[in-house]
N, CA, C and O atoms as CSV, one atom per row, in Angstrom:
chain,resi,resn,atom,element,x,y,z
A,1,MET,N,N,107.502,135.242,99.661
A,1,MET,CA,C,107.324,135.756,100.954
A,1,MET,C,C,107.118,137.281,100.822
A,1,MET,O,O,107.881,137.924,100.101
A,2,SER,N,N,106.160,137.854,101.462
A,2,SER,CA,C,105.914,139.261,101.436
A,2,SER,C,C,106.904,139.977,102.324
A,2,SER,O,O,107.481,139.386,103.236
A,3,GLU,N,N,107.103,141.293,102.042
A,3,GLU,CA,C,108.005,142.043,102.853
A,3,GLU,C,C,107.575,142.090,104.285
A,3,GLU,O,O,108.423,142.101,105.178
A,4,ALA,N,N,106.316,142.118,104.537
A,4,ALA,CA,C,105.821,142.264,105.950
A,4,ALA,C,C,106.094,140.974,106.794
A,4,ALA,O,O,106.086,141.029,108.024
A,5,SER,N,N,106.334,139.824,106.120
A,5,SER,CA,C,106.551,138.689,106.899
A,5,SER,C,C,108.008,138.291,107.025
A,5,SER,O,O,108.351,137.292,107.657
A,6,GLN,N,N,108.886,139.131,106.383
A,6,GLN,CA,C,110.327,138.859,106.569
A,6,GLN,C,C,110.867,139.135,107.910
A,6,GLN,O,O,110.561,140.199,108.447
A,7,PRO,N,N,111.631,138.303,108.507
A,7,PRO,CA,C,112.202,138.527,109.822
A,7,PRO,C,C,113.253,139.606,109.769
A,7,PRO,O,O,113.864,139.840,108.726
A,8,GLY,N,N,113.457,140.242,110.853
A,8,GLY,CA,C,114.496,141.247,110.965
A,8,GLY,C,C,114.184,142.599,110.412
A,8,GLY,O,O,113.054,142.807,109.971
A,9,PRO,N,N,115.112,143.550,110.399
A,9,PRO,CA,C,114.935,144.901,109.939
A,9,PRO,C,C,114.617,144.928,108.451
A,9,PRO,O,O,115.063,144.096,107.660
A,10,ASP,N,N,113.807,145.949,108.117
A,10,ASP,CA,C,113.444,146.200,106.713
A,10,ASP,C,C,114.768,146.553,105.992
A,10,ASP,O,O,115.606,147.248,106.567
A,11,PRO,N,N,114.966,146.082,104.736
A,11,PRO,CA,C,116.161,146.369,104.021
A,11,PRO,C,C,116.388,147.962,103.841
A,11,PRO,O,O,117.516,148.454,103.863
A,12,ILE,N,N,115.282,148.669,103.672
A,12,ILE,CA,C,115.385,150.062,103.490
A,12,ILE,C,C,115.926,150.699,104.754
A,12,ILE,O,O,116.768,151.594,104.678
A,13,ASP,N,N,115.466,150.262,105.909
A,13,ASP,CA,C,116.009,150.785,107.211
A,13,ASP,C,C,117.458,150.455,107.329
A,13,ASP,O,O,118.215,151.292,107.820
A,14,ILE,N,N,117.887,149.349,106.936
A,14,ILE,CA,C,119.268,148.908,106.996
A,14,ILE,C,C,120.089,149.857,106.030
A,14,ILE,O,O,121.167,150.316,106.408
A,15,GLU,N,N,119.602,150.131,104.857
A,15,GLU,CA,C,120.300,150.955,103.806
A,15,GLU,C,C,120.357,152.452,104.418
A,15,GLU,O,O,121.390,153.103,104.260
A,16,VAL,N,N,119.371,152.947,105.043
A,16,VAL,CA,C,119.404,154.195,105.649
A,16,VAL,C,C,120.386,154.246,106.784
A,16,VAL,O,O,121.085,155.243,106.963
A,17,GLY,N,N,120.443,153.243,107.512
A,17,GLY,CA,C,121.397,153.172,108.651
A,17,GLY,C,C,122.881,153.163,108.147
A,17,GLY,O,O,123.764,153.827,108.690
A,18,LEU,N,N,123.076,152.354,107.064
A,18,LEU,CA,C,124.394,152.285,106.519
A,18,LEU,C,C,124.837,153.623,105.920
A,18,LEU,O,O,125.999,154.019,106.014
A,19,ARG,N,N,123.913,154.269,105.330
A,19,ARG,CA,C,124.221,155.633,104.814
A,19,ARG,C,C,124.470,156.637,105.999
A,19,ARG,O,O,125.328,157.512,105.895
A,20,LEU,N,N,123.722,156.494,107.097
A,20,LEU,CA,C,124.037,157.343,108.233
A,20,LEU,C,C,125.427,157.096,108.776
A,20,LEU,O,O,126.197,158.017,109.049
A,21,ARG,N,N,125.716,155.808,108.922
A,21,ARG,CA,C,127.060,155.388,109.456
A,21,ARG,C,C,128.123,155.934,108.533
A,21,ARG,O,O,129.067,156.563,109.012
A,22,THR,N,N,128.022,155.732,107.277
A,22,THR,CA,C,129.002,156.163,106.254
A,22,THR,C,C,129.279,157.622,106.334
A,22,THR,O,O,130.438,158.037,106.315
A,23,LEU,N,N,128.193,158.456,106.428
A,23,LEU,CA,C,128.291,159.902,106.461
A,23,LEU,C,C,128.888,160.347,107.811
A,23,LEU,O,O,129.706,161.265,107.874
A,24,ARG,N,N,128.454,159.668,108.884
A,24,ARG,CA,C,129.058,160.036,110.150
A,24,ARG,C,C,130.502,159.836,110.213
A,24,ARG,O,O,131.249,160.683,110.704
A,25,LYS,N,N,130.944,158.634,109.683
A,25,LYS,CA,C,132.395,158.356,109.804
A,25,LYS,C,C,133.180,159.249,108.801
A,25,LYS,O,O,134.343,159.578,109.034
A,26,ALA,N,N,132.497,159.643,107.652
A,26,ALA,CA,C,133.206,160.551,106.703
A,26,ALA,C,C,133.419,161.947,107.282
A,26,ALA,O,O,134.318,162.689,106.885
A,27,HIS,N,N,132.554,162.267,108.234
A,27,HIS,CA,C,132.693,163.644,108.924
A,27,HIS,C,C,133.506,163.521,110.207
A,27,HIS,O,O,133.646,164.491,110.951
A,28,GLY,N,N,134.057,162.297,110.473
A,28,GLY,CA,C,134.908,162.154,111.606
A,28,GLY,C,C,134.158,162.182,112.944
A,28,GLY,O,O,134.753,162.476,113.981
A,29,MET,N,N,132.860,161.877,112.923
A,29,MET,CA,C,132.035,161.939,114.138
A,29,MET,C,C,131.930,160.590,114.828
A,29,MET,O,O,131.838,159.575,114.138
A,30,SER,N,N,131.938,160.531,116.086
A,30,SER,CA,C,131.707,159.285,116.843
A,30,SER,C,C,130.099,159.185,116.988
A,30,SER,O,O,129.352,160.147,116.808
A,31,GLN,N,N,129.700,157.965,117.318
A,31,GLN,CA,C,128.305,157.766,117.569
A,31,GLN,C,C,127.844,158.740,118.765
A,31,GLN,O,O,126.758,159.320,118.736
A,32,ASP,N,N,128.666,158.853,119.708
A,32,ASP,CA,C,128.362,159.674,120.817
A,32,ASP,C,C,128.220,161.171,120.447
A,32,ASP,O,O,127.333,161.879,120.924
A,33,GLN,N,N,129.075,161.574,119.637
A,33,GLN,CA,C,129.029,163.051,119.252
A,33,GLN,C,C,127.776,163.300,118.437
A,33,GLN,O,O,127.119,164.319,118.646
A,34,LEU,N,N,127.397,162.377,117.478
A,34,LEU,CA,C,126.169,162.535,116.728
A,34,LEU,C,C,124.951,162.432,117.660
A,34,LEU,O,O,124.001,163.207,117.553
A,35,GLY,N,N,125.004,161.501,118.532
A,35,GLY,CA,C,123.887,161.424,119.513
A,35,GLY,C,C,123.752,162.628,120.322
A,35,GLY,O,O,122.626,163.059,120.571
A,36,GLN,N,N,124.861,163.244,120.782
A,36,GLN,CA,C,124.736,164.495,121.480
A,36,GLN,C,C,124.140,165.587,120.674
A,36,GLN,O,O,123.323,166.359,121.177
A,37,ALA,N,N,124.552,165.683,119.343
A,37,ALA,CA,C,124.078,166.767,118.539
A,37,ALA,C,C,122.486,166.561,118.220
A,37,ALA,O,O,121.765,167.505,117.895
A,38,LEU,N,N,122.065,165.333,118.340
A,38,LEU,CA,C,120.611,165.024,118.098
A,38,LEU,C,C,119.814,164.949,119.401
A,38,LEU,O,O,118.587,164.850,119.364
A,39,GLY,N,N,120.483,164.993,120.539
A,39,GLY,CA,C,119.765,164.881,121.805
A,39,GLY,C,C,119.390,163.472,122.161
A,39,GLY,O,O,118.480,163.252,122.961
A,40,ILE,N,N,120.067,162.524,121.590
A,40,ILE,CA,C,119.767,161.052,121.872
A,40,ILE,C,C,121.104,160.308,122.250
A,40,ILE,O,O,122.198,160.861,122.142
A,41,THR,N,N,120.951,159.079,122.678
A,41,THR,CA,C,122.118,158.353,123.164
A,41,THR,C,C,122.862,157.759,121.958
A,41,THR,O,O,122.321,157.666,120.856
A,42,PHE,N,N,124.178,157.340,122.214
A,42,PHE,CA,C,124.915,156.692,121.240
A,42,PHE,C,C,124.343,155.331,120.915
A,42,PHE,O,O,124.514,154.851,119.795
A,43,GLN,N,N,123.651,154.676,121.882
A,43,GLN,CA,C,123.038,153.427,121.654
A,43,GLN,C,C,121.888,153.576,120.616
A,43,GLN,O,O,121.663,152.666,119.818
A,44,GLN,N,N,121.156,154.728,120.627
A,44,GLN,CA,C,120.099,154.890,119.690
A,44,GLN,C,C,120.704,155.092,118.243
A,44,GLN,O,O,120.132,154.643,117.250
A,45,ILE,N,N,121.838,155.761,118.183
A,45,ILE,CA,C,122.566,155.962,116.921
A,45,ILE,C,C,122.905,154.503,116.397
A,45,ILE,O,O,122.678,154.173,115.233
A,46,GLN,N,N,123.457,153.664,117.324
A,46,GLN,CA,C,123.779,152.261,116.940
A,46,GLN,C,C,122.618,151.552,116.318
A,46,GLN,O,O,122.732,150.879,115.293
A,47,LYS,N,N,121.500,151.721,116.965
A,47,LYS,CA,C,120.278,151.094,116.495
A,47,LYS,C,C,119.829,151.570,115.125
A,47,LYS,O,O,119.396,150.792,114.275
A,48,TYR,N,N,119.949,152.870,114.947
A,48,TYR,CA,C,119.576,153.477,113.614
A,48,TYR,C,C,120.568,152.949,112.602
A,48,TYR,O,O,120.155,152.582,111.501
A,49,GLU,N,N,121.875,152.887,112.914
A,49,GLU,CA,C,122.846,152.428,111.936
A,49,GLU,C,C,122.729,151.017,111.563
A,49,GLU,O,O,123.068,150.624,110.447
A,50,ARG,N,N,122.233,150.206,112.517
A,50,ARG,CA,C,121.989,148.673,112.176
A,50,ARG,C,C,120.671,148.474,111.505
A,50,ARG,O,O,120.418,147.397,110.966
A,51,GLY,N,N,119.804,149.482,111.514
A,51,GLY,CA,C,118.515,149.325,110.979
A,51,GLY,C,C,117.576,148.676,111.889
A,51,GLY,O,O,116.453,148.387,111.477
A,52,SER,N,N,117.943,148.411,113.131
A,52,SER,CA,C,117.063,147.728,114.054
A,52,SER,C,C,115.997,148.647,114.622
A,52,SER,O,O,114.949,148.179,115.067
A,53,ASN,N,N,116.249,149.952,114.613
A,53,ASN,CA,C,115.236,150.928,114.918
A,53,ASN,C,C,115.095,151.860,113.684
A,53,ASN,O,O,116.062,152.285,113.053
A,54,ARG,N,N,113.816,152.132,113.405
A,54,ARG,CA,C,113.559,152.956,112.261
A,54,ARG,C,C,113.709,154.380,112.632
A,54,ARG,O,O,113.258,154.811,113.694
A,55,ILE,N,N,114.372,155.162,111.724
A,55,ILE,CA,C,114.576,156.573,112.072
A,55,ILE,C,C,113.399,157.379,111.478
A,55,ILE,O,O,113.003,157.207,110.326
A,56,SER,N,N,112.877,158.254,112.327
A,56,SER,CA,C,111.735,159.070,111.933
A,56,SER,C,C,112.216,160.124,110.890
A,56,SER,O,O,113.403,160.428,110.770
A,57,ALA,N,N,111.275,160.626,110.192
A,57,ALA,CA,C,111.539,161.711,109.215
A,57,ALA,C,C,112.192,162.934,109.842
A,57,ALA,O,O,113.133,163.518,109.306
A,58,SER,N,N,111.655,163.291,110.994
A,58,SER,CA,C,112.190,164.486,111.749
A,58,SER,C,C,113.624,164.293,112.193
A,58,SER,O,O,114.475,165.179,112.107
A,59,MET,N,N,113.853,163.005,112.703
A,59,MET,CA,C,115.240,162.741,113.177
A,59,MET,C,C,116.196,162.603,111.994
A,59,MET,O,O,117.374,162.940,112.114
A,60,MET,N,N,115.715,162.118,110.869
A,60,MET,CA,C,116.518,161.976,109.683
A,60,MET,C,C,116.966,163.359,109.199
A,60,MET,O,O,118.129,163.534,108.835
A,61,VAL,N,N,116.034,164.370,109.190
A,61,VAL,CA,C,116.375,165.736,108.828
A,61,VAL,C,C,117.395,166.327,109.794
A,61,VAL,O,O,118.348,166.981,109.371
A,62,LYS,N,N,117.188,166.088,111.140
A,62,LYS,CA,C,118.097,166.598,112.108
A,62,LYS,C,C,119.436,165.913,111.946
A,62,LYS,O,O,120.451,166.596,112.079
A,63,ALA,N,N,119.523,164.698,111.686
A,63,ALA,CA,C,120.832,163.992,111.491
A,63,ALA,C,C,121.504,164.457,110.189
A,63,ALA,O,O,122.732,164.505,110.127
A,64,ALA,N,N,120.765,164.785,109.196
A,64,ALA,CA,C,121.352,165.287,107.944
A,64,ALA,C,C,121.933,166.663,108.186
A,64,ALA,O,O,123.010,166.981,107.682
A,65,ARG,N,N,121.240,167.473,108.942
A,65,ARG,CA,C,121.726,168.852,109.208
A,65,ARG,C,C,122.998,168.740,110.111
A,65,ARG,O,O,123.926,169.533,109.951
A,66,ALA,N,N,123.042,167.797,111.021
A,66,ALA,CA,C,124.230,167.675,111.966
A,66,ALA,C,C,125.385,167.264,111.091
A,66,ALA,O,O,126.521,167.643,111.375
A,67,LEU,N,N,125.138,166.466,109.986
A,67,LEU,CA,C,126.225,165.973,109.145
A,67,LEU,C,C,126.460,166.916,107.919
A,67,LEU,O,O,127.287,166.649,107.047
A,68,GLY,N,N,125.735,167.956,107.910
A,68,GLY,CA,C,125.979,168.952,106.801
A,68,GLY,C,C,125.576,168.490,105.362
A,68,GLY,O,O,126.161,168.908,104.363
A,69,VAL,N,N,124.579,167.637,105.323
A,69,VAL,CA,C,124.092,167.121,104.031
A,69,VAL,C,C,122.555,167.298,103.868
A,69,VAL,O,O,121.854,167.586,104.838
A,70,GLN,N,N,122.080,167.131,102.696
A,70,GLN,CA,C,120.633,167.136,102.550
A,70,GLN,C,C,120.058,165.849,103.064
A,70,GLN,O,O,120.741,164.826,103.005
A,71,ALA,N,N,118.843,165.832,103.567
A,71,ALA,CA,C,118.239,164.683,104.135
A,71,ALA,C,C,118.123,163.577,103.143
A,71,ALA,O,O,118.192,162.409,103.527
A,72,ASP,N,N,117.947,163.887,101.866
A,72,ASP,CA,C,117.842,162.739,100.815
A,72,ASP,C,C,119.202,161.953,100.664
A,72,ASP,O,O,119.258,160.863,100.096
A,73,ALA,N,N,120.249,162.566,101.194
A,73,ALA,CA,C,121.512,161.791,101.159
A,73,ALA,C,C,121.452,160.506,102.009
A,73,ALA,O,O,122.231,159.576,101.800
A,74,LEU,N,N,120.512,160.474,102.974
A,74,LEU,CA,C,120.366,159.327,103.837
A,74,LEU,C,C,119.405,158.280,103.206
A,74,LEU,O,O,119.378,157.131,103.647
A,75,LEU,N,N,118.654,158.659,102.219
A,75,LEU,CA,C,117.657,157.797,101.578
A,75,LEU,C,C,118.247,156.946,100.452
A,75,LEU,O,O,119.145,157.401,99.742
A,76,PRO,N,N,117.754,155.717,100.281
A,76,PRO,CA,C,118.223,154.881,99.178
A,76,PRO,C,C,117.699,155.499,97.865
A,76,PRO,O,O,116.672,156.177,97.842
A,77,ALA,N,N,118.451,155.238,96.769
A,77,ALA,CA,C,118.035,155.608,95.419
A,77,ALA,C,C,116.761,154.988,95.124
A,77,ALA,O,O,116.526,153.828,95.461
A,78,ASP,N,N,115.849,155.788,94.447
A,78,ASP,CA,C,114.601,155.176,94.006
A,78,ASP,C,C,114.752,154.020,93.144
A,78,ASP,O,O,115.288,154.123,92.041
A,79,MET,N,N,114.305,152.920,93.597
A,79,MET,CA,C,114.479,151.623,92.861
A,79,MET,C,C,113.589,151.623,91.665
A,79,MET,O,O,113.891,150.833,90.770
A,80,ALA,N,N,112.543,152.380,91.504
A,80,ALA,CA,C,111.703,152.411,90.341
A,80,ALA,C,C,112.184,153.081,89.217
A,80,ALA,O,O,111.652,152.891,88.123
A,81,VAL,N,N,113.281,153.966,89.375
A,81,VAL,CA,C,113.845,154.756,88.324
A,81,VAL,C,C,115.069,153.997,87.851
A,81,VAL,O,O,115.831,153.486,88.672
A,82,GLY,N,N,115.279,153.910,86.511
A,82,GLY,CA,C,116.418,153.292,85.980
A,82,GLY,C,C,116.264,151.775,85.917
A,82,GLY,O,O,115.175,151.237,86.118
A,83,PRO,N,N,117.411,151.077,85.626
A,83,PRO,CA,C,117.403,149.661,85.596
A,83,PRO,C,C,117.234,149.007,86.906
A,83,PRO,O,O,117.819,149.487,87.877
A,84,PRO,N,N,116.500,147.969,87.032
A,84,PRO,CA,C,116.383,147.283,88.328
A,84,PRO,C,C,117.704,146.680,88.792
A,84,PRO,O,O,118.561,146.345,87.974
A,85,PRO,N,N,117.864,146.545,90.093
A,85,PRO,CA,C,119.074,145.912,90.677
A,85,PRO,C,C,119.178,144.413,90.116
A,85,PRO,O,O,118.195,143.789,89.717
A,86,LEU,N,N,120.353,143.962,90.133
A,86,LEU,CA,C,120.557,142.552,89.613
A,86,LEU,C,C,119.743,141.567,90.414
A,86,LEU,O,O,119.027,140.745,89.841
A,87,ASP,N,N,119.832,141.629,91.669
A,87,ASP,CA,C,119.105,140.659,92.555
A,87,ASP,C,C,118.873,141.342,93.901
A,87,ASP,O,O,119.740,141.401,94.773
A,88,THR,N,N,117.622,141.864,94.013
A,88,THR,CA,C,117.336,142.583,95.250
A,88,THR,C,C,117.373,141.769,96.569
A,88,THR,O,O,117.667,142.276,97.651
A,89,ASP,N,N,117.051,140.467,96.391
A,89,ASP,CA,C,117.138,139.606,97.563
A,89,ASP,C,C,118.585,139.511,98.111
A,89,ASP,O,O,118.862,139.602,99.307
A,90,ARG,N,N,119.494,139.314,97.093
A,90,ARG,CA,C,120.915,139.175,97.416
A,90,ARG,C,C,121.455,140.535,98.046
A,90,ARG,O,O,122.140,140.562,99.069
A,91,VAL,N,N,121.077,141.648,97.331
A,91,VAL,CA,C,121.468,142.944,97.899
A,91,VAL,C,C,121.037,143.188,99.376
A,91,VAL,O,O,121.796,143.648,100.229
A,92,SER,N,N,119.767,142.841,99.586
A,92,SER,CA,C,119.243,142.966,100.940
A,92,SER,C,C,120.002,142.100,101.910
A,92,SER,O,O,120.359,142.551,102.999
A,93,THR,N,N,120.250,140.884,101.540
A,93,THR,CA,C,120.975,139.878,102.388
A,93,THR,C,C,122.428,140.482,102.717
A,93,THR,O,O,122.855,140.476,103.872
A,94,LEU,N,N,123.122,140.976,101.701
A,94,LEU,CA,C,124.480,141.502,101.836
A,94,LEU,C,C,124.385,142.726,102.773
A,94,LEU,O,O,125.223,142.877,103.662
A,95,MET,N,N,123.456,143.532,102.601
A,95,MET,CA,C,123.319,144.750,103.468
A,95,MET,C,C,123.064,144.325,104.935
A,95,MET,O,O,123.628,144.887,105.874
A,96,THR,N,N,122.217,143.341,105.083
A,96,THR,CA,C,121.942,142.872,106.476
A,96,THR,C,C,123.258,142.327,107.046
A,96,THR,O,O,123.613,142.681,108.171
A,97,ILE,N,N,123.980,141.500,106.331
A,97,ILE,CA,C,125.273,140.959,106.790
A,97,ILE,C,C,126.268,142.102,107.192
A,97,ILE,O,O,126.874,142.070,108.263
A,98,VAL,N,N,126.399,143.070,106.315
A,98,VAL,CA,C,127.262,144.173,106.630
A,98,VAL,C,C,126.853,144.872,107.873
A,98,VAL,O,O,127.726,145.288,108.635
A,99,ALA,N,N,125.615,145.031,108.132
A,99,ALA,CA,C,125.033,145.793,109.236
A,99,ALA,C,C,125.247,144.933,110.571
A,99,ALA,O,O,125.471,145.456,111.663
A,100,ARG,N,N,125.155,143.615,110.367
A,100,ARG,CA,C,125.108,142.815,111.630
A,100,ARG,C,C,126.374,142.075,112.002
A,100,ARG,O,O,126.616,141.792,113.175
A,101,VAL,N,N,127.205,141.753,110.971
A,101,VAL,CA,C,128.399,140.907,111.288
A,101,VAL,C,C,129.520,141.751,111.676
A,101,VAL,O,O,129.904,142.654,110.933
A,102,ARG,N,N,130.068,141.505,112.803
A,102,ARG,CA,C,131.173,142.303,113.341
A,102,ARG,C,C,132.347,142.230,112.425
A,102,ARG,O,O,132.830,141.141,112.113
A,103,GLY,N,N,132.816,143.363,111.988
A,103,GLY,CA,C,134.008,143.493,111.113
A,103,GLY,C,C,133.726,143.489,109.659
A,103,GLY,O,O,134.639,143.720,108.867
A,104,ALA,N,N,132.492,143.236,109.247
A,104,ALA,CA,C,132.185,143.141,107.776
A,104,ALA,C,C,132.323,144.483,107.126
A,104,ALA,O,O,132.896,144.570,106.040
A,105,GLU,N,N,131.838,145.519,107.721
A,105,GLU,CA,C,131.915,146.915,107.178
A,105,GLU,C,C,133.360,147.223,107.031
A,105,GLU,O,O,133.771,147.647,105.951
A,106,GLU,N,N,134.167,147.041,108.042
A,106,GLU,CA,C,135.597,147.410,107.955
A,106,GLU,C,C,136.321,146.657,106.944
A,106,GLU,O,O,137.153,147.197,106.215
A,107,LEU,N,N,136.013,145.371,106.879
A,107,LEU,CA,C,136.647,144.550,105.791
A,107,LEU,C,C,136.250,145.032,104.384
A,107,LEU,O,O,137.116,145.115,103.513
A,108,LEU,N,N,135.037,145.333,104.149
A,108,LEU,CA,C,134.605,145.922,102.853
A,108,LEU,C,C,135.278,147.180,102.570
A,108,LEU,O,O,135.823,147.370,101.483
A,109,GLU,N,N,135.263,148.121,103.579
A,109,GLU,CA,C,135.946,149.343,103.301
A,109,GLU,C,C,137.478,149.296,102.992
A,109,GLU,O,O,138.021,150.087,102.220
A,110,SER,N,N,138.141,148.275,103.681
A,110,SER,CA,C,139.526,148.086,103.406
A,110,SER,C,C,139.712,147.503,102.027
A,110,SER,O,O,140.625,147.909,101.308
A,111,TYR,N,N,138.879,146.569,101.639
A,111,TYR,CA,C,138.907,145.908,100.323
A,111,TYR,C,C,138.780,146.980,99.250
A,111,TYR,O,O,139.523,146.963,98.269
A,112,LEU,N,N,137.845,147.916,99.424
A,112,LEU,CA,C,137.548,149.016,98.413
A,112,LEU,C,C,138.677,149.940,98.257
A,112,LEU,O,O,138.776,150.593,97.218
A,113,ARG,N,N,139.641,150.064,99.317
A,113,ARG,CA,C,140.769,150.979,99.217
A,113,ARG,C,C,141.911,150.295,98.467
A,113,ARG,O,O,142.869,150.979,98.107
A,114,ILE,N,N,141.866,148.986,98.211
A,114,ILE,CA,C,142.861,148.317,97.460
A,114,ILE,C,C,142.692,148.696,95.971
A,114,ILE,O,O,141.648,148.390,95.396
A,115,THR,N,N,143.650,149.330,95.349
A,115,THR,CA,C,143.574,149.765,93.951
A,115,THR,C,C,144.114,148.700,92.979
A,115,THR,O,O,143.700,148.646,91.821
A,116,SER,N,N,144.959,147.929,93.417
A,116,SER,CA,C,145.615,146.942,92.513
A,116,SER,C,C,144.636,145.757,92.299
A,116,SER,O,O,144.196,145.122,93.257
A,117,PRO,N,N,144.319,145.488,91.049
A,117,PRO,CA,C,143.558,144.316,90.638
A,117,PRO,C,C,144.181,143.001,91.124
A,117,PRO,O,O,143.496,142.090,91.588
A,118,ARG,N,N,145.469,142.951,91.001
A,118,ARG,CA,C,146.194,141.686,91.428
A,118,ARG,C,C,146.033,141.504,92.909
A,118,ARG,O,O,145.766,140.380,93.335
A,119,LEU,N,N,146.174,142.525,93.732
A,119,LEU,CA,C,146.031,142.422,95.204
A,119,LEU,C,C,144.685,142.105,95.515
A,119,LEU,O,O,144.470,141.240,96.364
A,120,ARG,N,N,143.641,142.751,94.884
A,120,ARG,CA,C,142.261,142.405,95.123
A,120,ARG,C,C,142.012,140.961,94.939
A,120,ARG,O,O,141.408,140.338,95.812
A,121,ARG,N,N,142.447,140.371,93.836
A,121,ARG,CA,C,142.325,138.969,93.541
A,121,ARG,C,C,142.988,138.101,94.664
A,121,ARG,O,O,142.457,137.066,95.068
A,122,ALA,N,N,144.155,138.571,95.138
A,122,ALA,CA,C,144.844,137.724,96.212
A,122,ALA,C,C,144.026,137.801,97.462
A,122,ALA,O,O,143.933,136.786,98.152
A,123,VAL,N,N,143.411,138.931,97.831
A,123,VAL,CA,C,142.563,139.057,98.996
A,123,VAL,C,C,141.423,138.119,98.917
A,123,VAL,O,O,141.142,137.364,99.849
A,124,LEU,N,N,140.736,138.168,97.756
A,124,LEU,CA,C,139.555,137.282,97.490
A,124,LEU,C,C,140.012,135.835,97.583
A,124,LEU,O,O,139.327,135.043,98.231
A,125,ARG,N,N,141.061,135.462,97.012
A,125,ARG,CA,C,141.518,133.988,97.132
A,125,ARG,C,C,141.748,133.626,98.546
A,125,ARG,O,O,141.302,132.574,99.003
A,126,LEU,N,N,142.467,134.511,99.291
A,126,LEU,CA,C,142.693,134.228,100.746
A,126,LEU,C,C,141.375,134.158,101.507
A,126,LEU,O,O,141.227,133.255,102.331
A,127,SER,N,N,140.445,135.013,101.296
A,127,SER,CA,C,139.241,134.964,102.146
A,127,SER,C,C,138.402,133.772,101.700
A,127,SER,O,O,137.748,133.168,102.551
A,128,ARG,N,N,138.375,133.395,100.434
A,128,ARG,CA,C,137.660,132.135,100.057
A,128,ARG,C,C,138.319,130.961,100.679
A,128,ARG,O,O,137.625,130.089,101.201
A,129,ASP,N,N,139.667,130.876,100.658
A,129,ASP,CA,C,140.331,129.731,101.257
A,129,ASP,C,C,140.084,129.623,102.694
A,129,ASP,O,O,139.826,128.531,103.198
A,130,LEU,N,N,140.154,130.781,103.429
A,130,LEU,CA,C,139.855,130.773,104.806
A,130,LEU,C,C,138.437,130.342,105.134
A,130,LEU,O,O,138.197,129.583,106.074
A,131,ALA,N,N,137.507,130.843,104.338
A,131,ALA,CA,C,136.023,130.529,104.551
A,131,ALA,C,C,135.850,129.084,104.267
A,131,ALA,O,O,135.190,128.395,105.045
A,132,ALA,N,N,136.404,128.569,103.191
A,132,ALA,CA,C,136.228,127.105,102.915
A,132,ALA,C,C,136.754,126.214,104.003
A,132,ALA,O,O,136.153,125.183,104.305
A,133,GLU,N,N,137.926,126.606,104.633
A,133,GLU,CA,C,138.518,125.832,105.643
A,133,GLU,C,C,137.627,125.694,106.905
A,133,GLU,O,O,137.669,124.692,107.618
A,134,HIS,N,N,136.791,126.794,107.150
A,134,HIS,CA,C,136.077,126.862,108.397
A,134,HIS,C,C,134.540,126.657,108.229
A,134,HIS,O,O,133.803,126.484,109.200
A,135,THR,N,N,134.121,126.686,106.995
A,135,THR,CA,C,132.646,126.578,106.724
A,135,THR,C,C,132.015,125.354,107.319
A,135,THR,O,O,130.976,125.437,107.975
A,136,THR,N,N,132.616,124.248,107.103
A,136,THR,CA,C,132.055,122.967,107.584
A,136,THR,C,C,131.836,123.009,109.039
A,136,THR,O,O,130.723,122.791,109.519
A,137,ALA,N,N,132.894,123.290,109.767
A,137,ALA,CA,C,132.823,123.391,111.257
A,137,ALA,C,C,131.779,124.356,111.785
A,137,ALA,O,O,130.980,124.023,112.661
A,138,ASP,N,N,131.804,125.592,111.219
A,138,ASP,CA,C,130.829,126.649,111.651
A,138,ASP,C,C,129.384,126.314,111.275
A,138,ASP,O,O,128.491,126.555,112.088
A,139,THR,N,N,129.109,125.768,110.083
A,139,THR,CA,C,127.871,125.410,109.700
A,139,THR,C,C,127.274,124.268,110.598
A,139,THR,O,O,126.095,124.297,110.953
A,140,THR,N,N,128.093,123.316,110.929
A,140,THR,CA,C,127.685,122.191,111.777
A,140,THR,C,C,127.308,122.784,113.166
A,140,THR,O,O,126.286,122.431,113.755
A,141,LEU,N,N,128.165,123.682,113.651
A,141,LEU,CA,C,127.939,124.255,115.053
A,141,LEU,C,C,126.691,125.081,115.063
A,141,LEU,O,O,125.961,125.031,116.053
A,142,SER,N,N,126.386,125.846,114.028
A,142,SER,CA,C,125.363,126.876,114.009
A,142,SER,C,C,124.105,126.487,113.345
A,142,SER,O,O,123.158,127.270,113.268
A,143,GLY,N,N,124.076,125.242,112.843
A,143,GLY,CA,C,122.834,124.782,112.137
A,143,GLY,C,C,122.615,125.542,110.849
A,143,GLY,O,O,121.464,125.760,110.469
A,144,GLY,N,N,123.680,125.962,110.146
A,144,GLY,CA,C,123.524,126.638,108.834
A,144,GLY,C,C,123.388,128.138,108.860
A,144,GLY,O,O,123.376,128.771,107.805
A,145,ARG,N,N,123.281,128.758,110.097
A,145,ARG,CA,C,123.199,130.197,110.130
A,145,ARG,C,C,124.543,130.727,110.608
A,145,ARG,O,O,125.426,129.975,111.020
A,146,LEU,N,N,124.668,132.074,110.538
A,146,LEU,CA,C,125.837,132.696,111.031
A,146,LEU,C,C,126.039,132.372,112.571
A,146,LEU,O,O,125.073,132.423,113.332
A,147,PRO,N,N,127.226,132.058,112.990
A,147,PRO,CA,C,127.481,131.857,114.399
A,147,PRO,C,C,127.207,133.186,115.175
A,147,PRO,O,O,127.516,134.289,114.725
A,148,ASP,N,N,126.585,132.976,116.412
A,148,ASP,CA,C,126.291,134.158,117.200
A,148,ASP,C,C,127.488,135.076,117.487
A,148,ASP,O,O,127.361,136.292,117.625
A,149,ARG,N,N,128.641,134.433,117.566
A,149,ARG,CA,C,129.852,135.133,117.964
A,149,ARG,C,C,130.279,136.179,116.888
A,149,ARG,O,O,131.083,137.070,117.164
A,150,LEU,N,N,129.723,136.045,115.663
A,150,LEU,CA,C,130.003,136.954,114.638
A,150,LEU,C,C,129.086,138.138,114.569
A,150,LEU,O,O,129.392,139.107,113.874
A,151,MET,N,N,127.993,138.103,115.249
A,151,MET,CA,C,126.949,139.112,115.202
A,151,MET,C,C,127.379,140.297,116.088
A,151,MET,O,O,128.036,140.110,117.113
A,152,ARG,N,N,127.012,141.475,115.691
A,152,ARG,CA,C,127.402,142.671,116.522
A,152,ARG,C,C,126.708,142.621,117.796
A,152,ARG,O,O,126.884,143.508,118.631
């Protein structure tokens, strides 16, 4: 399937949005504060961060300035340089899930703050057990896709 025929936001727009969100949060800014600095609404910031609206080059430069970073900090690393990613389809899918599923970003950030390998394994076991317990019911109800109640 070509990139043009894939449903939903482009993976690059999702990655730019995730970088925007990460930098905004790292600077302690709310979506409303960043929106005011850029002369746009917090809803537009939400759309940029989800990748559902593509951010223009001029807005990207303005956002970078408001966050005190170079504009290239919002761009994904050049995929043509260095070794290719392990599985670009899987990376794109995971980025889409993090952008769209309520709580996924917070869960990932929390997991990354766990420094103990033993505790990380325990969290993984718990999440796998919980997912396995509910997968059959949720898949049956949603026809194999993520339930709408999980979407942002």
